[in-house]
C-alpha positions in Angstrom: 43.6 -30.7 7.7 41.8 -32.9 10.1 41.0 -36.6 9.0 37.9 -38.6 9.6 38.7 -41.6 12.2 36.6 -44.0 10.2 37.9 -43.7 6.7 40.8 -41.1 6.8 39.0 -38.8 4.4 39.6 -35.1 5.1 37.3 -33.1 7.3 36.5 -29.5 7.3 37.6 -27.7 10.4 34.8 -25.4 11.5 35.8 -22.0 12.8 33.4 -22.3 15.6 34.6 -24.9 18.3 31.2 -25.7 19.2 30.5 -27.2 15.8 31.4 -30.8 15.0 34.1 -31.7 12.5 32.1 -33.3 9.5 33.0 -34.0 6.0 31.4 -31.9 3.5 30.1 -34.0 0.6 28.4 -32.5 -2.5 27.0 -34.2 -5.6 27.8 -32.5 -8.7 26.1 -33.6 -11.9 27.7 -33.1 -15.4 24.4 -31.8 -16.6 24.6 -28.8 -14.3 28.2 -28.5 -13.5 29.8 -29.6 -16.8 31.6 -26.2 -17.2 32.6 -25.7 -13.5 36.0 -26.0 -12.1 35.9 -29.1 -10.0 39.4 -28.6 -8.7 38.4 -25.2 -7.4 35.4 -26.7 -5.4 37.8 -29.5 -4.2 40.2 -27.1 -2.9 37.5 -25.8 -0.5 37.9 -29.0 1.4 34.8 -30.4 -0.3 34.5 -34.0 -1.4 32.7 -34.2 -4.6 30.8 -37.1 -6.0 30.3 -36.9 -9.8 27.0 -37.9 -11.5 25.8 -37.5 -15.0 22.7 -35.8 -14.0 20.9 -37.9 -16.7 17.6 -37.8 -14.7 17.4 -34.1 -14.7 18.6 -33.9 -18.3 15.8 -36.4 -19.4 13.3 -34.5 -17.5 14.3 -31.3 -19.6 14.6 -33.3 -22.8 18.4 -32.9 -22.9 20.2 -36.2 -23.4 23.6 -36.7 -22.0 26.3 -37.6 -24.5 28.3 -40.4 -23.0 31.6 -39.3 -24.6 31.3 -35.8 -23.2 30.3 -37.3 -19.7 33.5 -39.5 -19.9 35.7 -36.6 -20.9 34.4 -34.6 -18.0 34.9 -37.6 -15.5 38.4 -38.1 -16.7 39.3 -34.4 -16.7 38.3 -34.0 -13.1 39.1 -37.6 -11.8 41.7 -36.1 -9.3 39.0 -33.8 -7.9 36.2 -36.3 -7.6 35.9 -38.8 -4.8 34.0 -41.1 -7.2 31.7 -40.9 -10.1 28.4 -42.8 -11.0 28.4 -44.3 -14.5 25.8 -43.0 -16.9 22.8 -45.0 -16.2 19.6 -45.5 -18.3 16.4 -45.4 -16.2 14.5 -48.5 -16.9 17.1 -50.2 -19.0 19.4 -52.3 -16.9 21.4 -53.5 -19.9 22.1 -50.1 -21.4 23.2 -49.1 -17.9 25.6 -52.0 -17.7 26.8 -51.3 -21.2 27.6 -47.7 -20.2 29.6 -49.0 -17.2 31.5 -51.3 -19.6 32.2 -48.4 -22.0 33.4 -46.3 -19.1 35.9 -49.2 -18.3 37.0 -49.3 -21.8 37.7 -45.6 -21.7 40.0 -46.2 -18.7 37.5 -44.9 -16.1 36.6 -46.7 -12.9 32.9 -45.4 -12.5 30.4 -46.7 -10.2 27.5 -48.6 -11.8 23.9 -48.3 -10.5 21.2 -50.8 -10.3 17.6 -49.5 -10.3 14.7 -50.5 -8.2 13.3 -53.9 -9.0 16.6 -55.4 -10.4 17.3 -58.8 -9.1 20.4 -60.0 -7.3 21.7 -61.6 -10.5 22.2 -58.0 -11.7 24.2 -57.3 -8.6 26.1 -60.6 -9.1 27.0 -59.6 -12.7 28.4 -56.2 -11.5 30.5 -57.8 -8.7 31.7 -60.6 -10.9 32.9 -58.0 -13.5 35.0 -56.1 -10.8 32.4 -53.6 -9.3 33.3 -53.0 -5.7 30.8 -50.1 -5.1 27.5 -50.2 -6.6 24.7 -47.6 -6.5 21.1 -48.4 -5.7 18.8 -46.1 -7.6 15.6 -45.7 -9.6 13.5 -45.1 -6.7 12.0 -41.7 -7.3 8.8 -43.0 -9.1 8.2 -45.3 -6.2 8.8 -42.9 -3.3 5.3 -43.5 -1.9 6.1 -47.3 -1.4 8.9 -46.8 1.2 8.4 -50.2 2.7 8.9 -51.9 -0.7 12.0 -49.8 -1.5 13.4 -50.6 2.0 12.9 -54.4 1.5 14.6 -54.2 -1.9 17.5 -52.2 -0.6 17.9 -54.6 2.3 17.8 -57.6 -0.1 20.5 -56.2 -2.2 22.8 -55.2 0.7 22.2 -58.6 2.4 23.1 -60.3 -0.9 26.1 -58.2 -1.4 27.4 -59.0 2.2 26.7 -62.7 2.0 28.0 -63.3 -1.6 30.5 -60.6 -2.3 32.1 -59.5 0.8 35.3 -57.4 0.3 
């Protein structure tokens, strides 16, 4: 299989020579794909990012059980490129505690900060071992794109300046 020159991840090789070699990434949520065979999807040359699907589940009034989500993430860890920790919209502390619970369960999941969190929340994650952090919680503010962009840039600059890898 061809490899990406930037990060050495596998690339899908298109049958049509006029098409570019690009990785095929998909986001699969536990909420919708909890019973799916992630290994089979991975075998198609697809890189899969795992997510709880908590926003969708919340919208439908179907809460995500953290233990079930962790069991899913652990079961498919060899097929998932990375998995976002269960986050709680509007509750940074609960999101942090879910990330810590995943670590206690032996899972290295990716924590998420929601729009409006300060850099101290990013510092806390980095100081506790997070090397990849998601930025989310932006859907309710999608009409304020300038504000969202400023917040994202602030977080990226702070990470670059205070927590370089």
